[in-house]
C-alpha positions in Angstrom: 5.4 -38.1 -120.4 2.7 -39.7 -122.5 -0.4 -37.5 -122.6 -3.7 -37.8 -124.4 -5.6 -34.6 -125.0 -9.3 -34.9 -125.8 -10.5 -31.9 -127.8 -8.6 -30.0 -130.5 -10.3 -26.6 -129.8 -8.6 -23.5 -128.5 -7.6 -24.9 -125.1 -6.7 -28.4 -126.4 -4.7 -27.0 -129.4 -2.8 -24.5 -127.3 -2.0 -27.1 -124.7 -0.7 -29.5 -127.4 1.5 -26.7 -128.8 3.0 -26.0 -125.3 3.7 -29.6 -124.5 4.8 -30.8 -127.9 7.7 -28.4 -127.7 8.9 -30.0 -124.5 9.6 -33.5 -125.8 6.3 -35.1 -124.5 4.5 -37.9 -126.4 1.2 -36.1 -127.3 -1.9 -37.6 -128.9 -4.9 -35.4 -129.7 -8.4 -36.8 -130.2 -11.3 -34.9 -131.9 -14.2 -35.4 -134.2 -13.2 -32.4 -136.4 -10.8 -33.8 -139.1 -9.8 -30.4 -140.3 -8.6 -29.3 -136.8 -6.7 -32.5 -136.4 -5.1 -32.1 -139.8 -4.1 -28.5 -139.0 -2.5 -29.5 -135.7 -0.8 -32.5 -137.2 0.8 -30.4 -139.9 2.1 -27.8 -137.4 3.2 -30.0 -134.5 5.1 -33.2 -133.9 2.1 -35.0 -132.4 -0.3 -38.0 -133.1 -3.9 -37.3 -134.0 -6.9 -39.7 -133.7 -10.3 -39.1 -135.2 -13.2 -40.2 -133.1 -15.5 -39.7 -130.1 -13.4 -38.9 -127.1 -15.4 -41.1 -124.7 -15.4 -44.3 -126.8 -13.2 -47.0 -125.3 -12.0 -48.1 -128.8 -10.9 -44.5 -129.6 -9.1 -44.1 -126.3 -7.3 -47.4 -126.9 -6.3 -46.3 -130.4 -5.0 -43.1 -128.8 -2.7 -45.1 -126.5 -4.7 -45.1 -123.3 -3.2 -48.5 -122.3 0.0 -46.9 -121.2 -0.8 -43.2 -121.0 0.4 -41.2 -118.0 -2.3 -38.6 -118.2 -5.6 -37.9 -119.9 -6.7 -34.2 -120.4 -10.4 -34.0 -121.4 -11.1 -30.5 -122.7 -13.9 -31.1 -125.3 -16.8 -28.7 -125.5 -19.0 -31.2 -123.6 -18.8 -31.5 -119.8 -20.5 -34.9 -120.1 -18.1 -36.2 -122.7 -15.1 -35.1 -120.5 -16.5 -36.8 -117.4 -17.4 -40.1 -119.1 -13.9 -40.2 -120.8 -12.3 -39.9 -117.4 -14.6 -42.7 -116.1 -13.6 -45.0 -119.1 -9.9 -44.2 -118.7 -10.1 -45.0 -115.0 -12.1 -48.2 -115.3 -10.6 -49.8 -118.4 -7.1 -48.3 -118.7 -6.2 -47.3 -115.1 -4.8 -44.0 -116.3 -2.9 -42.4 -113.4 -4.0 -38.8 -113.8 -7.3 -37.6 -115.3 -8.0 -33.9 -115.8 -11.4 -32.7 -117.0 -12.8 -29.3 -118.0 -16.2 -28.9 -116.4 -18.1 -25.6 -117.1 -21.6 -26.2 -115.7 -21.9 -24.9 -112.1 -24.6 -27.5 -111.4 -21.8 -30.1 -111.5 -19.2 -28.1 -109.8 -21.3 -27.4 -106.8 -21.6 -31.1 -106.0 -18.1 -31.9 -104.8 -19.0 -35.5 -103.9 -19.6 -36.2 -107.6 -15.9 -36.3 -108.3 -14.1 -39.2 -106.6 -12.9 -42.7 -107.6 -16.1 -44.1 -106.2 -18.3 -41.8 -108.4 -16.7 -39.9 -111.3 -13.0 -40.4 -111.1 -11.7 -37.0 -112.1 -8.4 -36.1 -110.3 -8.3 -32.4 -111.4 -11.3 -30.2 -112.3 -10.7 -27.2 -114.5 -13.4 -24.5 -114.7 -12.2 -21.9 -117.3 -14.8 -19.5 -116.3 -13.7 -19.5 -112.7 -10.0 -19.2 -113.7 -10.8 -16.2 -115.9 -13.0 -14.6 -113.2 -10.1 -14.8 -110.7 -7.7 -13.5 -113.2 -9.9 -10.4 -113.9 -10.6 -9.9 -110.2 -6.9 -9.6 -109.4 -6.5 -7.0 -112.2 -9.3 -4.9 -110.7 -7.8 -5.2 -107.2 -4.4 -3.9 -108.6 -5.1 -0.8 -110.8 -2.5 -0.3 -113.5 -1.3 -3.9 -113.6 -1.1 -6.0 -116.8 -1.1 -9.4 -115.0 -1.2 -10.5 -111.3 -0.3 -14.0 -110.2 -0.7 -15.4 -106.7 1.9 -17.7 -105.1 1.8 -19.6 -101.8 -1.9 -19.0 -101.3 -1.5 -15.3 -102.0 1.4 -14.6 -99.6 3.5 -13.4 -102.6 2.5 -12.0 -105.9 4.1 -11.6 -109.3 2.9 -8.5 -111.0 3.5 -7.1 -114.6 3.3 -3.4 -115.1 4.3 -1.0 -117.9 6.9 1.5 -116.8 5.7 5.0 -117.5 7.5 8.3 -118.2 7.9 10.0 -114.8 8.1 6.9 -112.7 10.7 7.3 -109.9 12.8 4.3 -111.2 12.4 5.0 -114.9 15.8 5.9 -116.3 17.6 4.6 -113.2 19.4 1.3 -112.4 17.5 -1.5 -110.6 19.9 -1.4 -107.7 18.3 2.0 -106.8 15.1 0.3 -105.7 16.5 -0.4 -102.2 17.5 3.3 -101.8 14.0 4.4 -102.9 12.2 1.9 -100.6 14.5 0.9 -97.7 11.7 -0.9 -95.9 10.3 -2.9 -98.9 12.0 -5.9 -100.4 11.3 -6.8 -104.0 12.9 -8.4 -107.0 12.5 -7.7 -110.7 12.2 -11.1 -112.3 12.3 -10.1 -115.9 11.9 -7.1 -118.2 10.5 -7.2 -121.7 11.6 -4.4 -123.9 10.1 -4.1 -127.4 8.9 -7.8 -126.9 12.5 -9.0 -126.2 13.3 -10.4 -122.8 16.1 -8.8 -120.6 17.4 -10.7 -117.6 17.7 -7.9 -115.0 20.9 -7.1 -113.2 21.8 -4.5 -110.7 23.0 -2.1 -113.4 20.0 -2.7 -115.7 18.3 0.6 -116.5 14.5 0.6 -116.7 13.2 2.5 -119.7 9.7 3.9 -120.3 7.3 1.4 -121.9 9.3 -1.6 -120.5 7.0 -4.4 -119.3 8.4 -5.2 -115.9 7.7 -8.4 -113.9 8.4 -8.0 -110.2 7.7 -10.2 -107.2 7.0 -9.0 -103.6 5.0 -9.9 -100.6 1.3 -9.1 -101.2 1.3 -6.1 -98.8 4.2 -4.5 -100.7 2.8 -4.7 -104.2 1.3 -1.2 -104.4 4.4 0.4 -103.1 6.6 -1.2 -105.7 4.1 -0.4 -108.5 4.5 3.3 -107.5 8.2 3.1 -108.3 7.5 2.0 -111.9 4.6 4.2 -112.8 2.2 6.8 -111.6 -0.2 5.0 -109.3 -3.8 4.7 -110.5 -6.5 5.5 -108.1 -8.5 2.5 -106.8 -11.4 1.5 -109.1 -15.0 2.1 -107.9 -17.3 1.9 -110.9 -17.2 -1.2 -113.1 -19.3 -1.8 -116.3 -19.5 -5.4 -117.6 -20.6 -6.1 -121.1 -22.0 -9.6 -121.2 -24.0 -11.4 -118.5 -22.8 -14.9 -119.3 -21.1 -17.2 -116.8 -17.9 -15.1 -116.5 -19.9 -11.8 -116.2 -22.2 -13.3 -113.6 -19.4 -14.8 -111.5 -17.3 -11.6 -111.6 -20.2 -9.4 -110.6 -21.0 -11.8 -107.7 -17.4 -11.7 -106.6 -17.0 -7.9 -106.6 -20.5 -6.4 -106.2 -20.1 -5.8 -102.5 -16.9 -3.7 -102.9 -17.5 -1.9 -106.2 -20.4 -0.3 -108.1 -21.2 -2.8 -110.8 -23.4 -2.6 -113.9 -24.0 -5.4 -116.4 -25.2 -4.8 -119.9 -26.9 -7.9 -121.4 -28.9 -8.2 -124.6 -31.0 -11.3 -123.7 -34.2 -10.4 -121.7 -34.5 -13.8 -120.0 -30.8 -13.7 -118.9 -31.4 -10.1 -117.6 -34.3 -11.4 -115.4 -32.1 -14.3 -114.1 -29.3 -11.9 -113.2 -31.6 -9.5 -111.5 -32.9 -12.4 -109.3 -29.5 -13.8 -108.6 -27.2 -10.8 -107.9 -27.7 -8.6 -104.9 -26.2 -5.2 -105.6 -25.5 -5.2 -109.4 -27.5 -3.0 -111.7 -28.7 -5.0 -114.8 -29.3 -3.1 -118.1 -30.9 -4.8 -121.1 -29.4 -3.7 -124.3 -26.3 -3.8 -126.6 -22.9 -2.9 -125.2 -22.2 -1.3 -128.6 -25.2 1.1 -128.3 -23.5 4.5 -128.1 -26.6 6.2 -126.7 -27.0 3.6 -124.0 -23.3 4.0 -122.9 -23.6 7.7 -122.8 -26.9 7.5 -120.9 -25.2 5.3 -118.3 -22.3 7.7 -117.9 -19.6 5.5 -119.4 -17.3 8.5 -119.1 -17.4 8.0 -115.3 -16.6 4.3 -115.5 -13.3 3.3 -114.0 -13.2 -0.1 -115.9 -15.2 -1.3 -118.9 -15.0 -5.1 -119.3 -16.2 -6.8 -122.5 -16.9 -10.4 -121.5 -19.1 -11.8 -124.3 -18.3 -14.9 -126.4 -17.9 -12.7 -129.5 -14.4 -11.4 -130.1 -15.4 -8.8 -132.6 -18.3 -7.5 -130.4 -15.9 -7.3 -127.5 -13.3 -5.4 -129.4 -15.8 -2.9 -130.9 -17.6 -2.2 -127.7 -14.3 -1.7 -125.9 -13.1 0.8 -128.5 -16.4 2.6 -128.2 -16.3 2.7 -124.4 -12.7 4.0 -124.5 -13.6 6.8 -127.0 -16.5 7.8 -124.8 -14.3 8.2 -121.8 -14.0 4.9 -119.9 -10.8 5.0 -117.9 -9.6 1.4 -118.5 -11.0 -1.1 -120.9 -10.4 -4.8 -120.9 -11.8 -7.5 -123.1 -11.8 -11.2 -123.6 -10.3 -12.4 -126.8 -10.7 -16.1 -127.7 -8.7 -15.9 -131.0 -5.0 -15.8 -130.0 -4.1 -14.0 -133.2 -6.1 -11.0 -132.1 -4.5 -10.6 -128.6 -1.2 -9.0 -129.8 -3.1 -6.9 -132.3 -5.4 -5.1 -129.8 -3.6 -5.0 -126.5 -1.7 -1.8 -125.5 -3.5 0.5 -127.9 -7.0 1.8 -127.1 -7.7 -1.5 -125.4 -5.6 -1.7 -122.2 -5.7 -5.4 -121.5 -6.7 -8.3 -123.8 -7.5 -11.5 -121.8 -7.0 -14.9 -123.5 -9.2 -17.5 -121.6 -7.2 -20.4 -123.0 -3.9 -19.0 -122.0 -5.2 -18.4 -118.5 -6.5 -22.0 -118.4 -3.2 -23.4 -119.7 -1.4 -22.4 -116.5 -3.7 -24.5 -114.4 -3.1 -27.5 -116.7 0.7 -27.0 -116.7 0.7 -27.3 -112.9 -0.2 -31.0 -113.2 1.9 -31.8 -116.3 5.2 -30.5 -114.9 7.6 -33.0 -113.3 8.4 -32.5 -109.6 6.5 -31.1 -106.7 5.0 -28.2 -108.6 2.5 -26.2 -106.7 1.5 -23.9 -109.5 2.6 -23.0 -113.0 1.6 -19.9 -115.0 1.9 -19.1 -118.7 3.1 -15.5 -119.3 3.6 -13.3 -122.3 1.1 -15.3 -124.4 3.0 -18.5 -123.6 6.5 -17.3 -124.3 7.5 -17.2 -120.6 6.5 -19.2 -117.5 6.4 -18.7 -113.7 6.4 -21.7 -111.5 6.2 -22.4 -107.8 8.1 -25.6 -106.8 8.8 -27.2 -103.5 12.5 -28.0 -102.7 13.0 -31.4 -101.1 16.0 -33.4 -99.9 19.2 -32.3 -98.3 22.6 -31.0 -99.5 23.6 -34.6 -100.5 20.4 -35.5 -102.5 19.4 -32.1 -103.9 21.1 -29.7 -106.2 19.4 -26.7 -104.6 18.8 -27.5 -100.8 21.6 -26.1 -98.6 23.0 -23.9 -101.4 23.0 -20.1 -101.8 21.2 -19.0 -104.9 24.4 -17.7 -106.4 25.8 -21.2 -106.2 22.9 -22.9 -107.9 23.4 -23.6 -111.6 20.2 -22.1 -113.0 19.5 -22.8 -116.7 19.9 -19.8 -119.1 17.1 -17.3 -118.8 15.9 -18.5 -115.4 15.7 -16.4 -112.2 14.6 -17.2 -108.7 12.3 -14.4 -107.6 11.3 -15.4 -104.0 11.4 -18.1 -101.4 8.3 -18.7 -99.2 9.3 -20.4 -95.9 6.3 -21.2 -93.7 4.6 -17.9 -93.4 7.6 -15.8 -94.4 8.2 -14.3 -97.8 12.0 -14.1 -98.6 12.8 -12.0 -101.7 15.7 -13.9 -103.4 19.2 -12.5 -103.1 22.5 -14.1 -104.1 23.2 -15.2 -100.5 19.7 -16.6 -99.8 20.1 -20.3 -98.9 17.4 -22.8 -100.0 16.1 -25.1 -97.3 14.1 -28.3 -97.6 10.4 -27.5 -97.8 10.8 -24.0 -99.2 8.5 -22.9 -101.9 10.7 -21.5 -104.6 9.3 -19.0 -107.2 11.1 -19.2 -110.5 10.7 -17.1 -113.7 11.7 -18.5 -117.1 11.9 -16.2 -120.1 12.7 -19.2 -122.3 10.4 -22.2 -121.8 12.7 -24.6 -123.7 14.7 -24.9 -120.4 11.7 -26.0 -118.3 13.0 -29.6 -118.3 16.4 -28.4 -116.9 14.6 -26.6 -114.1 12.5 -29.7 -113.3 15.6 -31.9 -113.2 17.3 -29.3 -110.9 14.6 -29.8 -108.3 14.1 -33.5 -108.6 15.4 -35.1 -105.5 13.7 -38.4 -105.1 10.5 -37.0 -106.7 7.8 -38.8 -108.7 5.6 -37.5 -111.4 2.7 -35.3 -110.3 
C-alpha cells in the first residue's frame, strides 16, 4: 500500500516505523529536516521536506497515486487542509486526520466530502482518555482492550505469587472456573513471548494476556492474581485536555481531584466540571500531596505534557502512599525504563493512537487493530467472509486453519454471542474473529488468510 504520512513527530515517526517493516511504500513529509534525516537513516522510506498542505509538496510525495494520506502534524488546520487538497486535486481514496481541538470535533457536519473531506478523525486525547478509563474500571490490569463494541475484552495482567493458577498448567483454568470460559492468548516471560498450550505453567511475574466475555473478566483476573479492591479516590496531576476529559468521564462514579498549576485553567475547570475538586498548585509539591491525603488515594495519574514532571510526581506520590500510580510518557525510550517499578503503568499516547491508525491501514475487513507490548505484538478483530470454497477460514474448525507462526485465535463473536476459541470451534461467515500476534512480521499472512473477495479498507 502506498501511504503518505504528514508529520514526522512521535505519532508520525512511530507509524512510519510500524508500516515500513510491513513492506508498504511509505513517504513522510515534514518541515523539520533533522527529523526527516533521522527517520530516513533508520527506515526504508522516502522523505520530503516541505509544508504538508501545499499541493506541490503533496505531488512530490506521490499523492497522484497514493492509497492513503495520514495527516498527523501538530496543526489541526494543516491536517484538515491537507485532506481537502488530497481529495480535490489527487482524489486520494482514504484520508485520515489527527484533530485535537474539541471545537472542531463537536461539529460532526464539518467532516464530509461536501465540507472537509476527512474519512477518519483521530483524537489522541480521546483515545488516551478511553485507555485510562478502562484501566481504572479494571483494578490490577496493565492493559484493557474492547472488541465487538465491548462484548469481549482482552486484558493483560501480571501474575502474582499466591494466585490460584500460578505454578499450575493452563488446562486447570476450566477446573477452577467451570462456569467461565476464557482463553490465554499469550504469555510474556522476561519480555519473551510464549505461545500458551494446555500444559504451559504460569509463573509469577508472567505478563498474561487473556480474552473473555466482559462479564467474566474480573473472575479470570482473580485466577492470576490477588484481586484489587475497586478504586474510589482518584488524583489527577494536570488539568489539560486529557485530565479534563478523564475527570468528566469518571467524576460521577469516583471521587476525583485535579492538581493544576495554571490559575486560569483552574477557574475554567471549576466552571466546567461538576463533581471534581480543583486544586491549584504543583503535583510535585510534597506538602500539598500530604495535605490532600495522597496516602488515601487509590490511583495517582500524572497527565501533564512534561515526561520528567510526570515521572517525578508519580514517584513522589508512590513514596507518600498512593496505591497505584500511572503516568503519561511521550518519549518511547522512557516507557520500559519506568514501568513496573515504583510506577505501575506508563502510558504512551502515540502507541495508543497507533492502534486506531492501524485499523484503517490493514487489508481486509478489519474492525479494530491494537498495538501491544510497545508495538511488538498486535491484536486484531477481523470479519470472516465467504464460504468454504472462497475462504480459507469459513467452514473450518480452528485446529484445521493454517495460522501463521506466533498467531492465536482468542475468541469468535457471533451476533451477540461471545465464543471463546477452542480447537473444534468452526468459523462461520460474518463472525468477528479476535486474533493475537506475538510476531508482527506475519501480519500480511493473517490478512491474506482472511481475504475472500475483499478490497482495501
